C-alpha positions in Angstrom: 11.2 -13.2 0.2 9.7 -10.8 -1.9 12.2 -9.0 -5.0 11.7 -5.6 -6.0 14.6 -5.2 -7.6 14.3 -6.5 -11.0 16.1 -3.8 -13.0 18.7 -4.8 -11.3 18.6 -8.5 -12.4 15.2 -10.6 -13.1 14.9 -14.4 -11.8 15.2 -16.5 -15.0 12.5 -18.0 -16.7 12.0 -21.5 -16.2 11.6 -22.2 -20.1 14.6 -20.2 -20.6 16.3 -22.5 -18.1 15.3 -25.8 -19.4 16.2 -24.9 -23.1 19.9 -24.1 -21.8 20.0 -27.0 -19.9 19.2 -29.1 -22.9 21.7 -26.7 -25.0 24.4 -27.4 -22.6 23.4 -31.6 -22.2 23.1 -32.3 -26.2 25.0 -29.5 -28.4 28.6 -28.9 -27.9 30.1 -28.2 -31.2 32.0 -24.8 -32.2 29.7 -22.6 -34.4 32.4 -21.7 -35.9 33.1 -25.2 -37.4 32.2 -26.7 -40.7 31.2 -30.1 -39.8 27.5 -31.2 -38.7 27.7 -30.7 -34.8 29.2 -26.8 -35.4 26.3 -26.4 -38.0 23.4 -27.3 -35.7 24.7 -24.8 -33.0 24.9 -21.9 -35.5 22.0 -23.2 -36.6 20.2 -22.5 -32.7 22.2 -19.4 -32.5 20.4 -18.2 -35.8 16.7 -19.1 -34.3 17.9 -16.9 -31.7 19.2 -14.1 -33.3 15.7 -14.1 -35.0 14.2 -14.3 -32.2 15.7 -11.4 -30.8 15.5 -9.7 -34.0 11.6 -10.1 -34.1 11.0 -8.0 -30.7 12.8 -5.7 -32.0 11.4 -5.3 -35.0 14.5 -5.8 -37.4 16.1 -8.2 -39.7 17.9 -11.1 -37.9 21.1 -10.2 -39.7 21.3 -6.7 -37.9 21.4 -8.5 -34.0 24.9 -9.1 -32.9 25.7 -10.8 -29.6 27.8 -8.8 -27.0 28.9 -10.3 -23.7 26.5 -7.7 -22.3 24.6 -4.6 -22.4 27.9 -2.7 -21.3 30.0 -3.9 -24.3 27.3 -3.3 -26.3 27.4 0.4 -25.4 30.9 0.7 -25.5 30.9 -1.4 -28.5 28.3 1.2 -30.4 30.3 4.2 -29.3 34.0 3.4 -29.7 33.2 1.3 -32.7 31.5 4.9 -33.9 34.2 7.0 -33.0 37.0 4.9 -34.9 35.3 4.8 -38.0 34.6 8.3 -38.1 38.3 10.3 -37.0 37.4 13.0 -38.3 34.8 13.6 -36.4 35.6 14.5 -32.0 32.7 15.5 -30.5 30.0 13.3 -29.1 26.7 14.4 -26.9 25.0 12.2 -24.6 22.7 12.9 -21.7 23.3 13.7 -17.6 21.6 10.7 -16.7 22.5 7.8 -18.6 23.8 4.0 -17.5 27.4 4.3 -16.0 28.4 2.2 -18.9 28.0 5.4 -21.3 29.2 7.8 -18.7 32.2 5.9 -18.4 32.7 4.9 -22.0 32.2 9.4 -22.7 34.8 10.1 -19.6 37.2 7.9 -21.4 36.6 9.8 -24.8 37.3 12.6 -23.4 40.7 10.6 -22.8 41.2 10.4 -26.4 40.7 14.8 -27.1 36.8 13.6 -27.2 34.6 17.0 -27.1 31.8 15.7 -24.5 28.0 17.4 -24.3 26.3 16.3 -21.6 22.7 17.5 -22.5 20.0 19.0 -19.0 17.2 16.8 -18.0 13.9 18.4 -16.5 12.8 17.1 -12.7 11.4 14.4 -14.2 14.2 13.1 -16.0 13.4 14.7 -19.6 16.0 15.1 -22.1 16.1 19.4 -23.3 16.1 18.8 -26.6 16.3 23.0 -27.5 19.6 22.1 -25.8 20.7 18.7 -28.0 19.9 20.7 -31.1 22.2 23.5 -30.5 24.8 20.6 -29.1 25.2 19.2 -32.5 27.4 20.2 -34.8 29.4 18.8 -38.4 32.0 17.1 -35.8 29.5 15.6 -33.8 30.3 11.7 -34.5 27.3 10.5 -32.9 23.9 11.4 -30.0 23.8 8.5 -27.6 20.0 8.5 -25.2 18.9 6.2 -23.5 15.3 4.7 -23.9 14.1 4.5 -20.4 16.6 5.9 -17.5 17.2 2.9 -14.9 16.8 4.5 -11.7 13.7 6.6 -12.2 12.1 4.9 -15.5 11.4 8.4 -17.1 11.0 7.2 -21.0 12.9 10.2 -23.4 11.7 10.8 -26.8 14.4 8.8 -28.9 12.5 9.1 -32.3 12.5 12.7 -31.7 16.6 12.9 -30.6 16.4 10.4 -33.6 14.8 13.3 -36.3 17.5 16.1 -35.3 20.3 14.3 -35.9 19.6 12.0 -38.6 18.7 15.8 -40.5 22.6 16.8 -39.5 23.6 13.5 -41.2 24.6 12.1 -37.3 24.0 8.7 -35.8 22.1 7.7 -32.9 22.6 5.0 -30.4 19.7 3.9 -27.3 20.9 2.2 -24.6 17.0 0.4 -24.2 18.3 -2.2 -22.0 15.6 -1.0 -19.4 13.1 -0.4 -21.4 13.3 -3.9 -23.5 10.3 -5.9 -22.2 9.1 -3.4 -20.6 7.2 -1.1 -23.2 7.4 -1.9 -26.8 10.2 -1.2 -28.4 10.7 -1.2 -32.3 14.6 0.1 -33.6 12.9 0.8 -37.0 10.3 3.5 -35.3 12.8 4.8 -33.0 14.9 5.2 -36.2 18.0 4.9 -34.4 21.1 3.4 -35.8 22.8 1.0 -32.8 20.5 0.3 -30.2 21.6 -1.7 -27.2 19.7 -4.5 -24.7 20.7 -7.7 -22.3 19.3 -10.3 -21.6 19.4 -10.9 -17.6 16.7 -7.7 -17.7 14.5 -9.8 -20.2 14.6 -12.8 -17.5 17.7 -14.7 -19.8 21.1 -15.3 -18.6 23.4 -12.8 -17.6 26.8 -12.9 -19.1 25.1 -11.9 -23.3 23.7 -9.2 -24.6 22.7 -7.9 -28.2 24.0 -4.6 -30.4 21.4 -3.8 -33.3 23.3 -2.2 -36.2 21.5 -1.1 -38.4 21.9 -1.8 -41.8 24.5 0.3 -43.9 25.8 1.9 -40.5 29.5 2.1 -40.9 30.9 0.8 -37.0 34.5 -0.8 -36.6 35.0 -4.4 -34.6 35.1 -3.7 -31.0 36.7 -7.3 -29.8 40.1 -7.7 -32.8 40.5 -11.7 -33.1 38.5 -14.1 -35.4 35.3 -13.5 -37.5 33.0 -13.9 -35.4 29.2 -12.3 -35.8 30.2 -11.3 -39.0 33.9 -10.0 -38.1 32.3 -7.4 -35.6 33.1 -8.9 -32.2 35.3 -11.9 -32.3 36.0 -14.5 -29.9 33.7 -18.0 -29.3 30.4 -17.0 -28.8 28.6 -17.5 -25.5 26.3 -20.3 -27.1 24.5 -21.4 -24.5 23.6 -17.8 -23.0 22.4 -16.9 -26.7 20.4 -19.6 -26.7 18.6 -18.9 -23.9 18.4 -14.4 -24.6 16.2 -16.5 -28.1 13.9 -18.3 -25.8 14.1 -15.2 -23.2 13.0 -13.0 -26.1 10.4 -15.5 -27.6 8.7 -16.0 -23.7 8.3 -12.1 -23.4 6.8 -12.0 -27.0 4.6 -14.8 -26.1 3.4 -12.7 -22.4 3.8 -9.8 -23.8 1.4 -7.0 -22.6 -0.8 -9.2 -20.5 2.1 -9.7 -18.1 3.6 -5.9 -18.8 -0.6 -4.5 -17.4 -0.6 -6.9 -14.8 2.7 -5.3 -13.3 2.1 -2.1 -14.0 -1.2 -2.3 -11.9 0.5 -3.6 -9.3 3.4 -1.0 -9.5 0.4 2.1 -9.5 -1.3 0.6 -6.4 1.8 0.0 -4.7 2.8 3.8 -5.3 -0.7 5.0 -4.6 0.3 3.3 -0.8 3.3 5.2 -0.5 1.7 8.3 -1.2 -1.6 7.6 1.1 0.3 5.5 3.9 3.8 7.7 4.3 3.6 11.5 5.0 6.0 13.2 3.3 7.2 10.5 0.6 8.3 12.4 -2.5 8.0 10.2 -5.6 11.2 11.1 -8.1 10.8 11.0 -11.6 7.8 11.2 -14.5 4.0 10.6 -13.0 3.6 9.4 -16.4 5.8 9.1 -19.1 8.4 6.5 -17.7 8.0 2.6 -17.8 5.5 1.6 -15.9 7.9 -0.9 -13.3 9.9 1.4 -11.6 9.0 3.8 -9.0 12.1 5.8 -7.1 10.4 7.5 -4.0 12.9 9.6 -0.8 11.9 9.6 2.2 13.8 12.8 3.3 15.5 12.9 6.8 16.5 9.2 6.4 19.1 7.5 4.8 18.2 5.2 1.9 21.1 2.7 3.5 19.2 2.4 6.5 15.8 1.6 4.4 17.4 -1.0 2.6 18.9 -2.9 5.1 15.5 -2.8 7.4 13.4 -3.8 4.4 16.3 -6.6 4.5 15.4 -8.2 7.4 11.9 -9.1 6.3 13.2 -10.1 2.9 12.2 -7.5 0.8 14.6 -6.4 -1.5 14.9 -3.0 -3.1 17.8 -1.0 -4.0 19.7 2.9 -3.3 19.8 3.1 -7.9 21.9 1.4 -11.0 23.0 -2.1 -9.6 26.4 -1.0 -11.6 27.1 1.8 -8.9 25.8 0.5 -6.0 28.4 0.0 -4.1 29.8 3.8 -4.4 29.4 6.2 -1.4 28.4 9.1 -4.2 25.0 10.8 -4.9 23.0 8.9 -7.8 24.2 11.5 -11.1 20.4 10.9 -11.9 19.1 12.2 -9.4 21.5 15.4 -9.6 20.5 15.6 -12.7 16.7 16.3 -11.9 17.7 18.8 -9.0 17.8 16.9 -5.9 19.7 17.9 -3.3 22.3 15.6 -2.0 20.2 15.0 0.8 17.1 14.2 -0.8 19.2 12.3 -3.2 20.4 9.9 -0.7 17.0 9.1 1.4 15.5 8.0 -2.1 15.0 3.7 -2.9 14.2 2.3 -6.4 11.3 -0.3 -6.2 10.9 -2.5 -10.4 8.3 -5.0 -10.1 8.4 -8.2 -12.1 7.0 -11.4 -13.0 7.7 -13.0 -9.5 5.3 -10.5 -7.8 1.9 -11.1 -6.7 -0.8 -8.6 -4.4 -0.1 -10.1 -1.6 3.7 -9.1 -1.9 2.4 -5.1 -2.0 0.2 -6.2 0.6 3.1 -7.3 3.0 5.4 -3.9 1.5 2.1 -1.4 2.5 2.4 -3.0 5.5 6.3 -3.0 6.8 7.4 0.2 4.7 5.3 2.6 6.9 5.8 0.9 9.7 10.3 1.0 8.7 10.0 4.7 7.8 8.1 5.3 11.2 10.5 4.0 13.4 13.5 5.2 11.3 12.4 8.6 11.5 11.8 8.6 15.5 15.1 7.5 16.0 16.5 10.2 13.9 14.6 12.8 15.4 16.7 11.7 18.5 20.1 12.0 16.3 22.4 15.0 16.9 22.8 14.7 13.2 18.4 13.7 12.3 
């Protein structure tokens, strides 16, 4: 198997699996309990919180665990507007993850005005448009750090600076940048930042929201006093322990592993461009997370390419895993100006720790042959 869909999810690192297995065998206490077995679990959770905080360059007390990156996005967005009912405008980008886009649609139903800031052909946000969209009624700006489909990195620090001049809080979804580039929440200058464990070789079902100390936000889930009263519900303790271990391993392997992955991705990119005439690269050529490649093969359907590759046990995607079953054209590819037929011919390949040089050789052998065969078929198809 050659897995090239690490932006959708990553395999759990062996060290993470071992730590979680140990925890599930040896620790069962409720962290809200005051007696020793509960306090032991609480301490282990605090250790995990410390590791996630360290990876983001923030204090432990600014990290709040959630059930997913999607929940963290919702927490930041709805929690901010609930805390400031006099503000009724939301500004975001046209290429956000569905967790933000769908939240924006829900805000619109509540009477909140939403401005979707456009991007250029590389997927970079228009800062002039952003400036003009901000008003005294703007309650929050949310711009993702790196795009999940094309990998383009947004100028989040500049977005935060512009918004802060007007006293407007900023949220960034850093799910796809965390672990792929340096993510320092303080340096970015944001008030809220979302990350997820299963994108950094941790377990699914656990995310985190950085909330800058002093920020105003209302609880998103109501109930008990877990997560210092901001996120009720008994914590996913095993998942949190796994998240902390994944953050530790990520910090340990660090830039060396990222450099290896980026080198493999660049080799794959150049190989596709050399071996497949007409292949069109989508996204920024340089300012992107280095593991992500998005290519269009005009005249073909991405689903046909994906299924043909799957017969060779090569796994890629057609875009966001959260909208993979939708028949709609990717809103990200539409936003960068691709015609629908070009967008529908695009596949995403995202590399990770499981990939090696031999994988790239196999893909560069199989993919050109598949594209050639599909083109030969479509040439005789009445709709081809």
